[in-house]
C-alpha positions, 0 to 999 in steps of 0.5 A: 385566657380560656381557663380564666373565662371558664373559671369566671363562667363557673363562678357565675354559675355558682352565684346564680345557683346560690341566689336560686337556693336562697330565694323564698318561695312566693307566699300570701299571708294575713289576718281575717277580722270582723268589722269590729276588728276581732279575729275570725277563726276557721275561714277557708282561704283559697286561690281558685286558680290553683290548689293552695289553700289554708284556714285561719287559726284562732288568731285569725292568721293564715299563710298560703305557700306555693302561689305562682307569681303574678296576679292571683285572686284571693277568696275567703269564705266562712259559714255565716259570713259574706265571701270576699274576693280580692286580687293580689300581686304575688312577687317572684319571691318573698311574702305579700300581706293581704288582710281581709274583713268578713261581714256576717250574712245572718244576724247573731243571737242576742248576746249573753251578757256577763257582768258578774262572777258566775258562781254555782254556789251563790246562795251558799256564799250570799251571806259571806259576800253580804257581810264582807261588803257591809264590813259590819260587826267588827269582823275581818274579811279575806276574799279569794281575790285577796288570797290570790295576791298573797304569797302565803300558801297555808291558812294558818299563816294567813290568820297569823298575820291578823292583828290581835292573834297569837299562836300556841302549840303543840297541843294534844289536838294540833301542832299549832293553835290559834288564840285571839287577844284576851281569849283563854280557849280556841276559837270556834271554826266554821266550814261552809256554815257548819261547826267543824269542831267544838275544840281545837282545830287544825287549820293547816288541814284546809288547803288554801287553794280550795278557800273562797273566803274567810271571815274572822270575829276575834271576840264574843261581841263581834260574832254575828247570830249565824255563828253563835253556838247554843252552848256559848262555844263562840265566846273565844271568837270565830273563824269562818271558812268558805270553800270555793266551788269545785272546778271540774276538769273538762275532758278534751273532745274532738271538734268538727272543723268549720269546713266539715260543718259547711259540708253538712250545710251544703248537703242539706243536712244542717241549715243556716238561720236564713234557710229556716222558717223559725230560727233556733232560740237560746233558752237562757233560763235553762242554760248555764251562765258563762263564768267570768275568767278569774284573771280577767275579773281581777284585772277588770278586763272585758271582752267578748267571743262568738261560738258556733254550734250546731243545735239538733232537733231536740234543742240540744248542742251537738258537742262535736260541732262546738267551736270558737269563731271569734275571741278577744282572748283565749280565756273568754273563748274557753269560758264561752265555749264551756257554757254554750256547750251545755246550753238549751235551745228551742229547735229550728223549724222548717216546713213545720218540722224540726231541723238541725241548725248552725247558730252563732252565739255571741257572749259579752264579758263586761265587768261592772265598775266597783264590782267585787 
């Protein structure tokens, strides 16, 4: 009997130990958003009575572990927003959800509105866009959006699919050459508005990923004045290729955490908008326009992002201070961040002197119906 009792006690001890090992340490998790429902990044979440703390990620999510069971005060703070405190009942084990909403304490700058595809070479492409929109003169037009939907990766294959096109080759000057219906000579090829050659042209040397648009005129009567050559080389038709603006690859830079910016404010080295006499103001005419992300433009998706920066005493953005406060998608956040990084401001004034100020810049992306 005593042996059986001892065995039962041992089994009970093992079961208790198993429950203790399997029990999940108590934690608090949740999401921090603005009144509009947008996630806010870089919010400091802490339990003042203890040491546990965390910061929200780009999705506004946070998780604090090691919180003692029972009632706990949860505090959320971020520069530019009113602090929030709530009481949370923490279970002995498991997770408790606590979503928070922060309200901005200062008025943001007027939103930068992006309603069209920003294009550094708009003037260069304006003629192509105008002709493609009017569809006049008997030309055929292929835009970048249409190229993105095609499986072909070679320019000559794109041209080959068009009606009235035949292929020849190889010739002395090209492996494969193009002829329009009824033409005895090759079409004149233009690249960015200039004749590429007066004779046969190898279309395959053009990388399709670098093309913004193509316009094709199969006969003499359809060629607009812009592509009419002085010696009549356009009599057998014209293929005009327009390159897309170069996409510069950005080198990743170190960004200061929101807590570091808050430390600078607490130390009086940087000021908030409410602490200055004249607030820093964006000089829109001297600042680059954000580029609408291609994927969202093609899908007709709109959204917004709020970018936090420190504007120095010369009105320039301190690169290490640039961070995304809120974004409806990472693509919008990245586009807004790149534009605001190079923006120019009128610096803030306090007591008659220029001072550094932390600024929140909202950028709204809203594609207009019918835009192309």
